[in-house]
N, C-alpha and C positions, 0 to 999 in steps of 0.2 A: 772643590768646584763651586763657584758662586751660583746662588739661586737667582734667576731672572725674575723681575717684578711682575709676574703674571698671575699671582695668587693674592688673596687677601693677606694683610699683615700677619694675622694669627696663623694662617696656613703656611705662609712663607717661613715663619719661625719653626713650625713643626717639620716642614720639609728639610730645612737646614739641619735640624737636630737628627733627622733620619740619615741625611748624608754624612753627618759626623759620627754615625754609628751608635747613637744613644739608645739603649735597649727600650726604655720607657716610650720614647717617641716612635720607635719601630713598631712596638705593640699597638700603640694608638692608631698609627696609620693603617696597620693591618685590620684593625677593628672597623675603620672607615671603609676599607675595601670590601669587607664582608657585609657591611650595612648596605652598600650600593646606592646611597642617596645621591641625587643630582648635585647637591651643594658641595660634595666632596670630589667631584670629577676633576676640577681644575688642579687640586692638590695632587691627585693620582696621575694626572697628565704630566705634571711637573716631575713626579717621581719617574715616570716612564722615560722622560727625556734624559734622565741621568743613568738609566739602566743600560744593559746590553754588553756587560763585560764578563759576567759570571758564566761558568760552565754548568748548564742545567742538565741534571741526570735524573731520569725517571726510573723508578723501580716498581715493577708490577708482578703479579702472580696470584695464584689462588690462595684462599684462606688456608692457613696452616703450613704455608711454605717457608715461613720464617723471615718475612720481609723486614719487620721491625728489628729483629735481632741482627740481621745483616746490615741494616742501615746504621745501627749502633756501632758494630764492628768496623764498618767502612769509615765512619766518622772518626773513630779513634785513630785509625791508620792515617787518614788525611791530616789530622791534627799533628801527628808526629812529623809530617812533612812541612809543617808551619802554615798550612792553609787553613783559612777560616771556613766554616760550614754553616749554611742555613738549611733547615729541614722543614719541609711542608708535609705533614702527615695527615692524609685525608682519611678520617675515621667514618664508620657508619653513623647515621643520625639516630638519635633516640626517637622511638615512635611516640614518646610522650612529650618531651621538651623540645625536640628538634635539634638539640645540641649534640656535639660529638661525644661518643662513648668513652674516649680517652684511653683506650687500651694501649695505643702506641706510646703515649706519654709515660705510662707506667713502666713500659719496657725500656725506656730511654732515660729513666730518672737520674742515673749517675752522670749524664752529660750536662745537666742543667747548671752545674756550678762552674762550667768552663765559659769564660767570656768570649772565646772564639767560636762558640756554638750558639745558635738561636733556633729554638724549636717552636713551631706553630702547628697546633692540631686544629683541623677544620672538619666540620660536619659536611657530609655530601649534600644535605638539603634536598635529597631526591634527585640530584644531578646524575645523568647517565654518563658512561664513558670513564668511570672510575675517578673523576675529578670533581671537586666542588666548583660552583659557579665562579667564585672569586679567586680560585687558586693561582691563576697567572698574575693577577694584580698583586697578590701576596709575594709571589716570586720576584716581581719587579721591585718591591720594597726591599727585600733581602739583597737583591742585585745592586740597587742604588746605594744601599747601606755599606757596600764594600765587601760582602762575603764572596770568597773566591769560587766556591762550589755550592750550588743549591741542589739538594736532593729532594725529589718529590716521591713520596711513597703513596701509591694509590690505595683505594679502600679495600681492594682484594675481593671484588664481587665475582671474579671468575671469567665471564664471557663477554663483558661489555666495556673492557678497559682500553680499547684501541685508540681513544683520543690522546692517550699519553704519548703516542708517537708524534703527534703534532705539537705537543706542549714542551717536549724536551729535546735537547741536542743529541743526547745519548740515552738509549733505552736498554735497561737491563731487565730481562725476564727471568724470574726465579722459579725453579721447579724443585720439588722434593720427592724422594722415593716413598712409595707406599701410601699414596693419597687416594687410591681407588682406581685410577686410570694408569696405564703404562706411561703415558706422557701427558701430563696435565696441560702443558703449553700448547698442544695441538688445538685446543678449544677455540673456536670462533676467531681464527686468524691471529691469535696471540703469538704463534710460532713465527709468523711473517714479520711482526713488528720489531722483533729483537735485533739490536745491534750486538748484544752480548747475551749469551745464555749462562746463567749460574745455577748450579745444582747445590742446594743446601743439604745440611745434615749428612755430609759425605763420609762421616765416621760410621754410618750404618752399612750393613753388609749388602743391601740391595741398591746402594747408590751407584755402583759401577754400571749396573744394568741401565739405569736412567741416563747416565752420561753417554754410554755407547749408543743407545737408541736415538738420543738427540743428535749425535754426530751423524748417524746414518740417515736420519730424516733430513738434516741440513744438506748433506751431500746430494740428496735426490731432489729436494724441493726448492732450493734457491741457488742455482749455479752462478758462478761469477761471470761477468760480461767482459772482463779484460784484466790485465795485470794490475791496474790501479784500484780495482774493486776491493772493498773491505771484506776480509774473510771473517765470518762470524765465529768467535771462539766459544767453546763450551768449557766452563771453569768449575770444577768441583770445589766446594767450600764447606767449612764447618766453623761457624761463628763461635761455637762453644769451645772448640779446640784451637781456635784462631789459626786455622790452616786455609790456604787459598785466598785469603783476603788481600794479600800483597799482589798476587797474580791478577785478581779482579781489578784492583786499582791501576795496575799497569795497563790492563786492557782498556779501561775507561780513559786514561790519559792518552793511550795510543789512538783511540778512536777520535779524540778531539784533534790530535795532530792530523789524522787522516781527513777529517772534515775541513780543516783549514787549508791543507795543501791541495785537496781535490776540488775545492770550490763548493762542496756539498753543504757546508755550513750556511751559505746564503740560501740554498733551497730549504733547509730546515727552518730558517728564520721566516721565510715566506709562508711555509706551512703553518707555523705558529701564528702568524698574523692573520692568515685566512680564517683559522679557527676562532681567533679572538674577535675579529671584526664581525663575522657571521653570528657568533654567540651574543655579542653586544647588541647587534641589530635585532635579534630575536627577543632579548630582554626589553629593549625599547618598545618594540611593537606590542609585546605582552602587557607591559605597563600601561601603554596608551589604551589598549583594548579593555583592560580590567578597571582602569580609573576613569577614563574619559567616556567610555561607552558602556557603563555598567547596566543602564536600563535597556539598551539595545541588546546587550549580551543576554540579559534575563529573558527578553522577548524571544531571542533565537533559541534559547534552551527550551522554552515552552513549546515553540514550534517543532523542535526536534522530538520532544516528548510525545507530541500528538502525531508525529510522522508526517507533518505538513512540509517539512524540509529535512534534508539529510545533514549530518554534521559538516561535511565538506561544503555543501551549499551555504550553510549558515556561516561558516568561516569566511567564504568568499564575500557574502553580503556585509559582514562586519568590516572586512578590509576596505570594501567600497565606501562604506559610511565613514571610516577613518580618513580616507583620502579626501573626502568632500569637506571635512571639518577643518 
């Protein structure tokens, strides 16, 4: 697909290389997305115009549930079908450097030699919702580069990962037996965001109990509204024994067919764009406040320290000052 002349010549060359699937260019564009500078916005906007074809699958769950191991097994299965796979693995940030801890990259090291797989590990940078700020720009890069499936693995923070439901077309929630609660996925609405439930480590003796409890909870908590509704499956898996992975892939593919045939895919895309537009607006406002109103912000902090103004009132005054400038 030709690149329209909306970007600077150097950026146009980089965008074209991304569209051609050149790994070095894909990595450079992802770095630009993470940097988030204004000078890169046109190139990223051009990337966005060429995206929209990949099936974006989010995988979330508590730490220790085996997300990275499952992503690896699922990727190997997808590759056997001839599909290319992009992986966005959101790792915790180092409290010292701010970078990703890279635990996910270590567990997927055997995938790095496959030209049909591209792995990008990202630090959360303190972002809530289980996603890094630039995660969806990075998904766009993989999408525009021609990857058939993009897998987003969230950081695994447990109770604040519900943003993934607005970022992905299909959401897989992973649970594991013996992690302290009978059903880890109940926490903070994670049960409700799943399109597919997967139970990992099903070779363990207590896995059947977790599967049964999930099925019972789903039958009570999310009844169908009609014959065309998606029935949420609960799929036992064991990445170590390579069991259940084919069933999980069939469920993921089946969910995409359901989204397309029911018209729900359009709703998912709208949710995704709402999340992104609001998040981008928040970034712009924060940048303007911290860069253009630094002295005013310092004055508001002093006023809040002396209790002359409360934090909400200080924020309101800062926004008023921003609008006047």
